[in-house]
C-alpha positions as CSV (number, residue, x, y, z in Angstrom):
1,X,73.6,94.9,113.7
2,X,76.0,97.9,114.3
3,X,76.8,96.4,117.8
4,X,78.1,93.4,116.0
5,X,80.3,95.5,113.7
6,X,81.7,97.3,116.6
7,X,83.6,94.1,117.8
8,X,84.3,92.6,114.4
9,X,87.7,91.0,114.5
10,X,88.1,92.2,110.8
11,X,87.1,95.8,110.5
12,X,86.4,97.5,107.4
13,X,88.0,100.9,105.9
14,X,85.1,101.9,103.3
15,X,86.2,104.7,101.0
16,X,89.6,104.1,100.8
17,X,88.8,104.2,96.9
18,X,86.6,107.3,97.1
19,X,87.4,110.3,94.4
20,X,89.5,108.0,92.3
21,X,88.4,108.0,88.6
22,X,87.8,104.7,86.5
23,X,91.0,105.2,84.7
24,X,93.0,105.6,87.8
25,X,91.5,102.2,89.2
26,X,92.0,100.4,85.9
27,X,95.8,101.9,85.9
28,X,96.1,100.3,89.4
29,X,94.7,97.1,88.5
30,X,96.8,96.9,85.2
31,X,100.1,97.8,87.3
32,X,99.2,95.4,90.0
33,X,98.4,92.6,87.5
34,X,101.6,93.2,85.4
35,X,103.8,92.9,88.6
36,X,101.9,89.8,89.8
37,X,102.3,88.3,86.3
38,X,106.1,89.1,86.0
39,X,107.0,86.9,88.9
40,X,105.7,83.1,88.7
41,X,103.8,82.1,91.7
42,X,103.5,85.7,93.0
43,X,99.6,85.4,93.2
44,X,99.8,82.4,95.6
45,X,102.6,84.0,97.7
46,X,101.1,87.6,97.8
47,X,97.7,86.6,98.3
48,X,96.6,90.4,99.8
49,X,97.8,91.9,96.6
50,X,96.2,89.2,94.7
51,X,92.7,89.8,96.2
52,X,93.0,93.6,95.6
53,X,94.0,92.9,91.8
54,X,91.0,90.5,91.4
55,X,88.8,93.1,93.1
56,X,89.9,95.9,90.8
57,X,89.7,93.8,87.8
58,X,86.1,93.4,88.3
59,X,85.7,97.1,88.6
60,X,84.0,96.3,91.7
61,X,84.4,99.3,94.3
62,X,81.7,98.3,96.7
63,X,83.7,94.9,97.1
64,X,87.0,96.8,97.6
65,X,85.1,98.9,100.3
66,X,84.3,95.6,101.9
67,X,87.8,94.5,102.2
68,X,88.9,93.8,105.8
69,X,91.6,96.0,107.1
70,X,93.7,93.1,107.5
71,X,93.7,92.6,103.6
72,X,94.7,96.1,103.2
73,X,97.3,96.1,105.8
74,X,98.8,92.9,104.3
75,X,98.7,94.6,100.7
76,X,100.8,97.3,102.0
77,X,103.1,94.9,103.9
78,X,103.6,93.0,100.7
79,X,104.3,96.5,98.4
80,X,106.6,97.4,100.7
81,X,108.5,94.0,101.1
82,X,108.8,93.7,97.4
83,X,110.2,97.2,97.1
84,X,108.8,98.3,94.0
85,X,110.1,101.9,95.1
86,X,107.6,104.0,93.0
87,X,108.5,102.5,89.5
88,X,104.9,102.3,88.9
89,X,102.4,105.2,89.0
90,X,99.5,102.8,89.4
91,X,101.4,101.0,92.5
92,X,102.5,104.3,94.1
93,X,98.7,105.5,94.1
94,X,97.9,102.2,95.7
95,X,100.4,102.3,98.1
96,X,99.4,106.1,99.2
97,X,95.7,105.1,99.3
98,X,96.4,102.2,101.7
99,X,98.6,104.1,103.9
100,X,96.0,106.9,104.0
101,X,93.4,104.4,104.8
102,X,95.5,102.8,107.6
103,X,96.4,106.1,109.1
104,X,92.8,106.9,109.3
105,X,92.1,103.7,111.3
106,X,95.3,104.1,113.4
107,X,97.0,100.7,112.1
108,X,100.7,100.5,111.7
109,X,102.3,100.9,108.2
110,X,103.8,97.4,108.3
111,X,105.2,94.9,110.6
112,X,108.1,96.3,113.0
113,X,106.9,99.9,112.2
114,X,105.5,102.2,114.9
115,X,101.8,103.0,114.4
116,X,101.3,105.9,112.0
117,X,100.7,109.3,113.5
118,X,99.0,112.3,111.9
119,X,101.0,115.3,111.5
């Protein structure tokens, strides 16, 4: 079983939401929902953010930890592309958690960016 995970093309990043209190997860879900509701068709276009919204809306931290790294990286790319610029506490926390998870994995921050480096 373990050997099949090593070569998995969709690696997971468990723990990327650890230590966040329930109300904080709700805030992230609420802010994400507000963003996606504000723009018609956003859920179809911003599919990675929509997946995270649905996962958090159902308060399923275990499911969020099973999201492949590609979904997390896509969500970060989408947050960067829409330029929310820290106007939302929940989205700022989400962005930071996504960046931390990707940094731990050694993935890139967004297309066109160099890989994230630890200081």
